[in-house]
C-alpha positions as CSV (number, residue, x, y, z in Angstrom):
1,X,5.9,14.6,-18.9
2,X,7.0,14.6,-15.2
3,X,3.8,14.0,-13.4
4,X,5.0,15.3,-10.0
5,X,5.4,18.6,-11.5
6,X,1.7,18.6,-12.8
7,X,-0.2,21.0,-10.6
8,X,-3.6,19.3,-11.6
9,X,-2.4,16.2,-10.3
10,X,-1.1,17.5,-7.1
11,X,-4.4,19.4,-6.7
12,X,-6.5,16.4,-7.4
13,X,-4.6,14.3,-4.9
14,X,-4.7,17.2,-2.1
15,X,-8.4,17.5,-2.5
16,X,-9.1,13.9,-1.9
17,X,-7.8,11.5,0.6
18,X,-9.7,8.7,-1.0
19,X,-8.2,9.3,-4.4
20,X,-4.7,8.9,-2.6
21,X,-5.7,5.7,-0.9
22,X,-7.0,4.3,-4.1
23,X,-3.9,5.2,-6.0
24,X,-1.5,4.1,-3.4
25,X,-3.4,0.8,-2.8
26,X,-3.0,0.1,-6.6
27,X,0.7,1.0,-6.3
28,X,1.0,-1.5,-3.5
29,X,-0.1,-4.3,-5.5
30,X,1.7,-3.3,-8.7
31,X,2.1,-5.0,-11.3
32,X,-1.1,-6.7,-10.5
33,X,-4.5,-5.1,-11.2
34,X,-7.7,-5.2,-9.3
35,X,-11.5,-4.7,-9.8
36,X,-13.7,-2.0,-8.1
37,X,-15.2,-4.2,-5.3
38,X,-11.8,-5.6,-4.4
39,X,-10.4,-2.0,-4.2
40,X,-13.3,-1.0,-2.1
41,X,-12.8,-3.8,0.4
42,X,-9.0,-3.3,0.7
43,X,-9.3,0.6,1.4
44,X,-12.6,0.1,3.4
45,X,-14.7,2.5,1.3
46,X,-18.1,2.5,-0.7
47,X,-17.8,1.2,-4.2
48,X,-19.5,4.2,-5.6
49,X,-17.0,6.6,-4.1
50,X,-14.1,4.3,-5.4
51,X,-15.7,4.5,-8.8
52,X,-15.9,8.3,-8.7
53,X,-12.2,8.3,-7.7
54,X,-11.2,6.1,-10.5
55,X,-13.3,7.2,-13.5
56,X,-15.4,10.2,-12.3
57,X,-19.0,10.2,-11.0
58,X,-21.0,13.4,-11.2
59,X,-20.0,16.8,-9.7
60,X,-18.2,15.3,-6.7
61,X,-15.6,13.4,-8.7
62,X,-15.1,15.0,-12.1
63,X,-13.8,12.8,-14.9
64,X,-10.9,15.2,-15.6
65,X,-9.7,14.8,-11.9
66,X,-10.3,11.1,-11.7
67,X,-7.3,8.8,-11.5
68,X,-8.0,7.5,-15.0
69,X,-8.6,11.0,-16.3
70,X,-5.3,12.2,-15.0
71,X,-3.6,9.3,-16.6
72,X,-2.4,7.7,-13.3
73,X,-4.3,4.5,-13.6
74,X,-5.2,2.5,-16.6
75,X,-8.4,0.5,-17.2
76,X,-8.5,-3.1,-18.7
77,X,-11.7,-4.6,-19.9
78,X,-12.0,-8.3,-20.3
79,X,-14.1,-10.0,-22.9
80,X,-16.7,-10.8,-20.4
81,X,-17.1,-7.3,-19.4
82,X,-15.0,-7.2,-16.1
83,X,-13.0,-3.9,-15.6
84,X,-9.6,-4.0,-14.0
85,X,-7.6,-1.1,-12.7
86,X,-3.8,-0.7,-12.3
87,X,-1.2,2.0,-11.9
88,X,-0.3,3.1,-15.5
89,X,3.1,1.4,-16.1
90,X,4.4,4.5,-17.9
91,X,4.1,6.6,-14.7
92,X,5.1,4.1,-12.0
93,X,8.2,5.9,-10.8
94,X,6.4,9.2,-10.6
95,X,3.5,7.6,-8.5
96,X,6.2,6.2,-6.2
97,X,7.6,9.7,-5.8
98,X,4.1,11.2,-5.3
99,X,3.6,8.7,-2.5
100,X,6.8,9.6,-0.9
101,X,5.8,13.4,-1.0
102,X,2.4,12.7,0.5
103,X,3.8,10.5,3.3
104,X,6.1,13.3,4.4
105,X,3.9,16.4,4.3
106,X,1.0,18.1,2.8
107,X,1.7,19.0,-0.8
108,X,0.8,22.3,-2.2
109,X,1.0,23.4,-5.9
110,X,1.1,27.0,-6.9
111,X,1.0,27.9,-10.6
112,X,2.7,31.1,-11.5
113,X,1.5,32.6,-14.8
């Protein structure tokens, strides 16, 4: 599946500048991973909002529209319970294309049915 053609992904990233910041920060450190508080510090945002972008949190950030829910970011949990996030390796080129698209202009997706 080509992610840049997925209307749900475009809509989700259009709706949240914070989602874009989190995703593009993780892209900037790829292939390395990061944990929640480190991501929060790097993008200067509250950890609860970053958690919402990554995994969903109530109504504001639904699980389906979260970066993990969309498949853009994967989660690794260590034996001692730490959770690390990184761009999903399978979609790294698509995420680079998304970053390029968002750097140049506002992106709109229209579904014709």
